[in-house]
N, C-alpha and C positions, 0 to 999 in steps of 0.2 A: 606546776610540776612538769618536769622535762620528761619527753616520751623517750624511754629507753630501749623499744623493741625496735630490732633491725629486720624482722621479717613481716610482710604483710600477713595481715590476720582476715581470715574468711569466717563470717558469722554463720554458723550451721546449727541446726536442730536435728541431729541424729543420735541414735543410740551409740553407746560405746560399753565395751565390755572390758572390764579391769579385774586383774588378778595379781596379788602381790606374790612373787615368785619364791619369797624366803618362806612360806608356808604353803608346801606342795599340798596339803589336804584341804586347804581353804577353798571353797566354792567361789566361782567367778560371781561379781556382781554387776549389774547392769546400771550405767547412768546415762547422761544425756549431754553431747558435747555442745558448749555455748559458742567457742570459737576455735580455729585450728590454724596453723601455719606450718611451714616446713621445718620449724624448728621444735614445735610443740603444741599443747592442746590445754584447753581450759574446759573443765566438764563439771556437772553435779552429780553427786552420787550421797548414798546413805550409808556411808562407812567411815569408820575413824582411822583414816589415813593420816599421815603426818609427814612434815616436810623432811626430806631426806630419805623417804622410803624408796624402795625399788618397785616398779610396776610393769607388768606386761599388759598391753592395751589391744584391743581388736576393734576395727572401725569398719563399716561397710558403707560404701558410697554407692546408692542405687543408680541403675542405668539411666533414670531421668535426669540426674545430676551430671553423670559423666557423658552423655550424649551416645552412650555405646552400651558396654557390658557393665555389670556390678564390678567395682573396685574393691578389694579387700585391702586394708591396710593393718599389717601386724607391725607393733612397736614395742620396745623395750626403752624405759624411761625412768625419770627419777622425779619425784614429787618436789617442787620446789616453793610451792605456797598452798595453805590450806585457809580457807576463810568460811567460819561458821555463819550461817544465816540465821538471825534472831528468829525465834519462833518458829522453827523448821529443822527437821531432823536431817535435811540434805547440807552438804558442804559444797563450795565451789572450790574446785582443786585445779591448780595449776601445774603441768608437768612437762618437762623438756625432753625431746627424744634423744637417746644416746644410739639409738639404731633404729632404721624401720625397712619394712620391705613392703612393696606395692604390687599386687598380684592381680591381674585383670581375669576375670571368669570368662575364659574364651567360649565355654560351653553355652553361654547365654545369647552368644552371637549366631543367627542363623538367619 
């Protein structure tokens, strides 16, 4: 199989907050990041997302990982793949970032 990824991926095991913006009343769900790049993220979640769905994502990189302050990544993206894991309610979801904003929490620097 030919590798089609154009951006380096980083294996991380951090929480991710996922919300489908089409349903403003829906509660956010928490999942776990499997890997991330500057173009997208792969995560697990126990939600019925489907390919083509729009998602709002929030990730927090802890100070231990960034070497300084916490970093918040807020992104809007689109689900491109959902893999159902046999015998498990969780799904592996791949989403591409359409836009993202990185915010360093300067309040933690002192």
